[in-house]
C-alpha positions as CSV (number, residue, x, y, z in Angstrom):
1,M,46.0,-51.8,274.2
2,D,46.4,-49.2,271.4
3,P,43.6,-46.7,270.7
4,I,42.8,-48.2,267.3
5,M,42.3,-51.6,268.7
6,R,40.2,-50.3,271.6
7,G,38.0,-48.3,269.2
8,N,37.5,-51.4,266.9
9,L,36.5,-53.5,269.9
10,I,34.1,-51.0,271.2
11,D,32.4,-50.6,267.8
12,A,32.3,-54.4,267.3
13,T,30.8,-55.0,270.8
14,N,28.1,-52.3,270.2
15,E,27.3,-54.0,266.9
16,T,27.0,-57.4,268.6
17,L,24.8,-56.0,271.3
18,Y,22.6,-54.5,268.7
19,M,22.3,-57.7,266.8
20,V,21.7,-59.8,269.9
21,G,19.3,-57.3,271.4
22,M,17.1,-57.0,268.3
23,A,17.2,-60.7,267.4
24,S,16.3,-61.5,271.0
25,L,13.3,-59.2,271.0
26,W,11.9,-60.7,267.8
27,T,12.7,-64.2,269.2
28,L,10.8,-63.4,272.4
29,L,7.7,-62.3,270.6
30,G,7.7,-65.0,267.9
31,G,8.9,-67.8,270.2
32,V,6.2,-67.1,272.8
33,A,3.4,-66.9,270.2
34,L,4.6,-70.1,268.5
35,G,5.1,-71.9,271.8
36,V,1.7,-71.0,273.1
37,L,0.1,-72.2,269.8
38,L,2.0,-75.6,270.2
39,Y,0.9,-75.9,273.8
40,V,-2.8,-75.0,273.3
41,T,-3.2,-77.3,270.3
42,S,-1.2,-80.2,271.7
43,P,-3.0,-83.5,272.6
44,S,-2.9,-82.5,276.3
45,G,-3.5,-78.8,275.6
46,L,-6.4,-76.6,276.3
47,K,-7.8,-77.0,272.8
48,P,-6.2,-80.1,271.1
49,L,-6.1,-79.6,267.3
50,R,-3.9,-82.0,265.4
51,V,-4.5,-80.3,262.1
52,V,-2.7,-77.3,263.4
53,N,-0.2,-78.8,265.9
54,W,1.2,-81.4,263.6
55,P,2.3,-79.1,260.7
56,V,3.5,-76.3,263.0
57,G,5.5,-78.9,265.0
58,I,7.2,-80.0,261.7
59,I,8.1,-76.5,260.7
60,V,9.5,-75.8,264.2
61,N,11.6,-79.0,264.1
62,L,12.9,-78.2,260.6
63,G,13.9,-74.7,261.8
64,R,15.7,-76.2,264.8
65,S,17.6,-78.8,262.8
66,A,19.0,-76.5,260.2
67,P,22.7,-75.5,260.8
68,F,22.8,-71.7,261.3
69,I,25.4,-71.1,258.5
70,I,23.3,-73.0,256.0
71,L,20.1,-71.3,257.2
72,M,21.7,-67.9,256.9
73,V,22.7,-68.5,253.3
74,A,19.4,-70.2,252.4
75,I,17.2,-67.2,253.4
76,L,19.4,-64.6,251.8
77,P,16.5,-63.7,249.3
78,F,14.1,-63.3,252.3
79,T,16.6,-61.2,254.1
80,R,17.2,-58.9,251.1
81,A,13.4,-58.6,250.6
82,L,12.9,-57.7,254.2
83,V,15.7,-55.2,254.9
84,G,17.1,-54.4,251.5
85,T,20.5,-56.0,252.0
86,T,22.2,-59.2,253.0
87,I,25.3,-57.6,254.5
88,G,25.7,-55.8,257.8
89,T,24.4,-56.0,261.4
90,T,20.7,-55.2,260.4
91,A,20.7,-57.9,257.8
92,A,22.2,-60.4,260.3
93,I,19.2,-59.9,262.7
94,V,16.9,-61.7,260.2
95,P,18.6,-65.1,260.2
96,L,19.4,-64.8,263.9
97,A,15.7,-64.4,264.7
98,V,14.6,-67.1,262.2
99,A,17.0,-69.6,263.7
100,A,16.2,-68.7,267.3
101,I,12.4,-68.5,267.2
102,P,11.7,-72.2,266.7
103,F,14.4,-73.1,269.2
104,Y,12.8,-70.9,271.9
105,A,9.3,-72.0,270.8
106,R,10.0,-75.5,271.9
107,L,11.4,-74.3,275.3
108,V,8.2,-72.2,275.7
109,E,6.1,-75.2,275.0
110,A,8.0,-77.3,277.5
111,A,7.7,-74.6,280.2
112,L,3.9,-74.3,279.7
113,L,3.4,-78.1,279.8
114,E,5.0,-78.0,283.3
115,V,2.1,-75.9,284.7
116,Q,-0.1,-78.0,286.9
117,P,-3.2,-79.2,285.0
118,G,-5.4,-78.5,288.0
119,L,-4.8,-74.8,287.7
120,T,-6.0,-74.7,284.1
121,E,-8.9,-77.0,284.8
122,A,-10.0,-74.7,287.6
123,S,-9.8,-71.7,285.4
124,R,-11.8,-73.4,282.6
125,A,-14.4,-74.6,285.2
126,M,-14.9,-71.0,286.3
127,G,-15.8,-70.0,282.7
128,A,-12.5,-68.5,281.5
129,T,-11.8,-68.7,277.8
130,V,-8.7,-70.4,276.4
131,G,-7.1,-67.1,275.8
132,A,-7.8,-65.8,279.3
133,T,-6.6,-69.1,280.9
134,V,-3.3,-68.8,279.0
135,W,-2.8,-65.1,279.8
136,R,-3.9,-65.1,283.4
137,V,-2.9,-68.6,284.6
138,V,-0.5,-70.5,282.3
139,L,1.9,-67.7,281.4
140,P,2.3,-66.3,284.9
141,E,2.9,-69.8,286.4
142,A,5.4,-70.6,283.7
143,T,7.3,-67.3,283.9
144,P,10.5,-68.7,285.7
145,G,10.7,-71.5,283.1
146,L,10.1,-69.0,280.3
147,I,12.9,-66.8,281.5
148,R,15.3,-69.7,281.9
149,G,14.6,-70.8,278.4
150,F,15.0,-67.3,277.1
151,T,18.4,-67.0,278.8
152,V,19.5,-70.2,277.0
153,T,18.2,-68.8,273.7
154,V,20.0,-65.4,274.2
155,V,23.3,-67.2,274.8
156,A,22.7,-69.2,271.7
157,I,22.0,-66.0,269.7
158,T,25.2,-64.5,271.0
159,S,27.2,-67.5,269.6
160,Y,25.2,-67.3,266.3
161,S,26.0,-63.6,266.0
162,A,29.7,-64.5,266.0
163,M,29.2,-66.9,263.1
164,A,27.1,-64.3,261.3
165,G,29.9,-61.8,261.7
166,A,32.4,-64.1,260.0
167,I,30.4,-63.9,256.8
168,G,29.5,-60.3,256.6
169,G,27.3,-59.7,259.6
170,G,29.6,-57.3,261.5
171,G,30.2,-57.4,265.2
172,L,32.8,-59.3,267.2
173,G,32.7,-62.3,264.8
174,N,33.7,-60.1,261.8
175,L,36.4,-58.4,263.9
176,A,37.9,-61.8,264.9
177,Y,37.8,-63.1,261.4
178,T,39.2,-59.9,259.7
179,Y,42.0,-59.1,262.1
180,G,42.5,-62.3,264.1
181,Y,42.3,-64.8,261.2
182,L,43.0,-63.1,258.0
183,R,45.7,-60.7,259.4
184,Y,47.1,-63.1,262.0
185,Q,46.6,-60.5,264.8
186,T,46.2,-62.9,267.7
187,E,45.4,-60.2,270.2
188,Y,42.2,-59.4,268.4
189,M,41.1,-63.1,268.5
190,I,41.9,-63.3,272.3
191,A,40.1,-60.0,273.0
192,T,36.9,-60.9,271.1
193,I,36.7,-64.3,272.7
194,A,37.1,-62.7,276.1
195,I,34.4,-60.2,275.4
196,L,32.0,-62.9,274.2
197,I,32.6,-64.9,277.3
198,I,31.9,-61.9,279.5
199,L,28.7,-61.2,277.6
200,V,27.5,-64.8,278.0
201,Q,28.2,-64.7,281.7
202,L,26.3,-61.5,282.1
203,F,23.3,-62.7,280.2
204,Q,23.3,-66.0,282.2
205,A,23.6,-64.2,285.5
206,L,20.8,-61.8,284.7
207,G,18.5,-64.6,283.5
208,D,19.2,-66.7,286.6
209,R,18.5,-63.8,288.9
210,S,15.3,-62.8,287.2
211,S,14.1,-66.4,287.2
212,R,14.7,-66.6,291.0
213,V,13.0,-63.3,291.7
214,L,9.9,-64.1,289.7
215,D,9.5,-67.7,290.9
216,R,6.4,-67.8,293.1
217,R,6.7,-71.4,294.1
């Protein structure tokens, strides 16, 4: 491998890791908050509230159903207003997070719904508030499921980042498109695919191991 290609691959990998890392962080925060809200206000939740659960559920479903490329283009004004540009790795973080948050929120809701109702009922019977029950009982019990769901989401964000790169987001996707597709340099295409596969395998292995370690059952 020539030095120029090696340097381009290193720079593109660092850009991809930056995009995936920052988007995953915002997805974790936003997805957990949204998932908890869906869980608490669901018909079987700690505080059923259809007037909140129904519209939030619709928004989440709309976010999950929109193809990423279309979503990325549709929120260009929002991205520009937020970060001042629509091109580059920082700009790509916005649509990556917007696309991944509703996806992860549903996984969070599903993981929380798997917590045994007896645990939450006992907590409420002892006088704990809804917030305390969620923080001290529901989230700790659902941690393995939350990690598994987050691992799936991070893998999805990694694939999204490659698509974002192809339309100006930088990273490995941009490298594969610029050199592998436009310039017909097949070695770049093969190298970027190999790196993405390695990254996905590492993320999956780390998530699986963390889930096993934190599983108290």
